[in-house]
N, C-alpha and C positions, 0 to 999 in steps of 0.2 A: 443083773440089769439095774440101772439107777432107780432107787425107790420112788423118787419124785416123778420120773418119767412114767413108771408103772402106774402110780396114782393118777396122773393126768390122763393116761390111756383109759383107766377104769371109768373116770368121770365122763370122758367123751363117749365111751361105749354105752354107759348108763343113760346119758342124755339122749343119744341116738336111738337106743332101744325103746325108750318110752316116749319118743316123739316130742321131747321138750322143745319149746319154741325159744329162739334167742330173744333177748330183750330188744324191744323197739327203741330206736334212738329218736327222740322227739325234739323238735325245735319250737321255740316260742317267739312270736313276733308281738311286741308291745309289753313293756314292763311298767306301765303307768296305771295298772289296776291291781287290787289286792288279790284277784284271782290267780295271778302268776305265782305268788308264793303259796297259795292254797294248793294248787296243782303240784307244785314242786314238793311240798310236804308229803302229799299222798304218793307221788311217784318215786321220790328220791330218798326219803327218810325211812330206812328199813327198821328203825327203832320205834316208829310211830305205830300205835295200835291199829290204825286204819290204813296202813301202808298197802299199796297194790303192787305186787310183783309183776314183772313181765314187760315193763317199759321204764325208761328213764329220760328225764329232760336233760339233754346234753348241751344244746346251744341256745342262745337267745340273742335277739336284736331288740335294743331298748325302745326305739320309737319315741312316742310322746307327741302331744299337741300343745304348742306354746300358747294358744289362745283359749285353752280350757284350764281353768284354775286347778281342778282336782288332778289333772294329768301333769301339769307343769310342776306342781308342788310335791308330787309323790314319786316321780319317776326315778330320782336319784336314790331315794331310800330303798325302793323295791329292787333297783338294780344292784345295789350293794348287798342286800339280803340274799338274793337269788344266786349271786356270784360267790359270796363268802360263806354262807350257811349251807347252801345246797350244791356247791361245786359246779355250777353251770358256767360254761365258757361263753363270753360275749363275742359276737361277730359284728362287723360293720356293714354287712350287705344282706338284704332279704334274699337275693338270688343265691348267695353263697350258702346261707342257712337252709334254704329250700333244697338245694342240691345235696347237702350232707345228710339231711334228716330223712328218716323213714316215714314220718308223719308230722304234721304241723298244727300247732295251736295258735290261731290268730286271736290275740287277747287285747288288742288296742282298745282303750276305753272309749275313744271317739269313733263312733260308727261311720263318720264321714270318710275316714281313711281306708276303710275296708275294701272298697272296690279297687282302688289303686294298688293296694297290697295283693289282692287276689289276682290281678292281671299278671303279676310276677310269679306268685306262688303256683298258680294253676298250670303253668307251663311244664311243671315236673310230673303232673298226673298223679301225685301222691294224695292220700286222704287228708282232708283239711277240716278241722273244727273251727268255726268262727263264733266267738263269744257274743252274747247279746249286746246290743242289737245287731242283727245281721248287717245293717248298713245305716246310713244317716238319712235315708228316705226310702219310700216304697220303690221309686224308679231305680235307684241304685241296687236295691235288693233283687229286683227282677233281673237287672243286668248281671249281677253276680251269679244268680241261679242259671241264667242262660249260658254264661261263659263256662260254668261247670259242666253243663250238659254237652256243650259243643266240644269240650276237651276231655270228656269222660272222666271228670274228677269227682270222686266221692266227697260229698259235702254234707255237713251236719252243723246246725246252729241251735243253741238253746241257752236258757238260764237254768240255775240249779233247781228252781221251784218245780219244774215239770217232773222231777224224779224224787221229790221228797217222799219218804215212806207214808206220811199221813195222807198225801194226795191219792196214792194207790189204794189205801184203805177206804177213803171216801168214795172213790169210783166203784169199788166193789160192794158198797153198802146196798142193802135191799130197801129201796125207798119207792118202788114202783116206777112209773114213767117219769122221767126228769122233766120238770116244768120250768125251772129257772135256777140261776147261779149268781151269787154275789161274791166277788173277790176284792179284797182290799189290801193295800200296802203303801209304803212310802213312795212319794213321787216328787222329789225336788226337781226344779227346772234347770236345765242347761240350755241357755238361749240359742245355741247354734243348731239345735235339732228340735223336732216336734216334742211337745211337753212329755208325753208318755215314753218316749224313746230312751230316756236316761235311766230312771229307776222304776218308772211305772210299767216297764216291760215285764217285771217279775209278776205283778198282779194280773197283767193281761195274759201272760202265758198260762198262769194258773187257771184263769177263766176258761181258756180254750182247751186246756188239758181235761177239764171236767165236762164241759158242754159239747166239745168237738167243733169242727169247722162247719161252715154253712151259714155264716152271718149274712143278713140281707141289708139291714140299715143300721146306722150309727148316729147317735145324738149325744151331745156333750153339754151338760149344765156346768158352767165354769164360774168359780168364785176365787178370790185371792188365796183361800186356804185349801180348796178342794176342787177336784173335777169328778163329776158323777157321769160316767160314760155308759150309756145304755145301748145295747145291741139287740136287735130282734132276729130270731132264727125261725126257720120253717116250723109250722105246727103251733105257732103262738108261743114258743119258748123265748125267754128273755135272759140276757146276760148283762151283768153290771160290773164295771170296774170302779171302785171307790178309791180315788187317788188322794192320798193324804200328804199335806205339805207342812203343817204346823201341829203343835201339841203332841200328845202321846201317839206313837206310831208302832206298827208291827204288821205281820202278815197273817191273813186268815181267809177262809173261803167257806161259804154255806151253800149247800145244794138242796133244792126244794123238789120233792117228788110227790106223786099222787098219794102215796101211803106213808111217807115219812120225811123227816128233815134231818140232815146230818151236816156237821161242820168240822173244820180242821183249823188248829191255831199254831201249827208248827212253823218254825223259821226255815230258812234255806238249808239245804242239805247238799254239800259238795261231794260227799262220797258216792251218792247215787248217780250223780251226773258223771263223775270221773269213771265209774265202772262202765257206764254207757259209752263214754269216749274211747276207753281202751278196747271194748268189744268192737266198736265201729272201726277203729284203726286196724284191728285184726281181720275183720270180715269185709270191710269196705261197704258195709250196708248200714245206712242210718236207721235209727229206731222208728222214724216216721217220715212221711214224704215232705220234701222241701216246700210243697204247695201249702202245707199247714202253716209253716213259718211265714210264708209270703202273705197269707191272709191275716195273720197277726200284725204284720207290719202295715198292711193296708188299713186295718181296723184302727191302729194307733194314729196314723196320719189322717184318716178320715175324721177322727175325733178332733183333730186340730182344725180341719176345715169347718166342721160343725161349730166349733167355738167362734171362728171368724164370722160365721153366719148367724150368731146370736142363739145357738142351740138348735138350729133347724136340722132335721134328719138328713143324712147323706146316704144315698144308695151306694152300697159297697161295690157292686159289680161295675156300676157306671164310673165310680171313682177310679177303680183299677184300670178301666179302659182308657181313661183320660191321662193316666200317669204311668204309661208303659205297658199296659195290658197284662193279661195273665201269662204264666210261663208257657 
């Protein structure tokens, strides 16, 4: 018998015997964010110490928003890197990519395009990860979530901060009953979307990861350099997003309990998020309900409404009812 054929048979038998799963073929939509090359490194580079086996990014659709400076200026470079360094094949159609792929990463930097992309992608019924922000408005976010529910599409959206190791340690700390949380991070403004949607989403997601959903009111103290967005939760709990636009910047969060105070100063962690994405693609089960992400989107847009009203508190449930309602 041909030795090569015998070896191939042994490999196939061994894989079948131990229930090895074939690699998932992933498609990327949107090559205008640094996240596309970060995910490609973790999925496609077997020499990387953080490489995650079991999936590979095979196809990509470049996308890009010509009226967003950071998108327009970076899409060519990221496209070349993901093609030449990570061996990803470029396609000219979102529909073609969605049909070929086992799962889809929607990474377009501009949240405004996510609803239009989702209307095409969701037709396949395949699991979809949508990078932060879920959309360019709360109303579009609800529309995406409703479409996913209607078509039975597994949907997951997040930033890396939700899964940073330091956040998990902070949540597990013994500090008694949680009374409040302050989360800070960079928040440069992209004029086409509400202020926090661009980079402030990282600090906002960190806040909600620690304090949980259930915000009742949102008030925003706005200055040229900073937004201080304060939310009230049931039981007198408070949550603050301290959004930084100038000077020294970084990420951090402090949690205040009845018996202790604990904080975390870690930066973003892409490995934790990527592990969650791979598990989601395999199980079709998101690590948290989409309703939590919708509340985060409502919080950020309500902060914009409060800014327009000179810092007046905005009732979050009433805001959601006016802008598309709950899911």
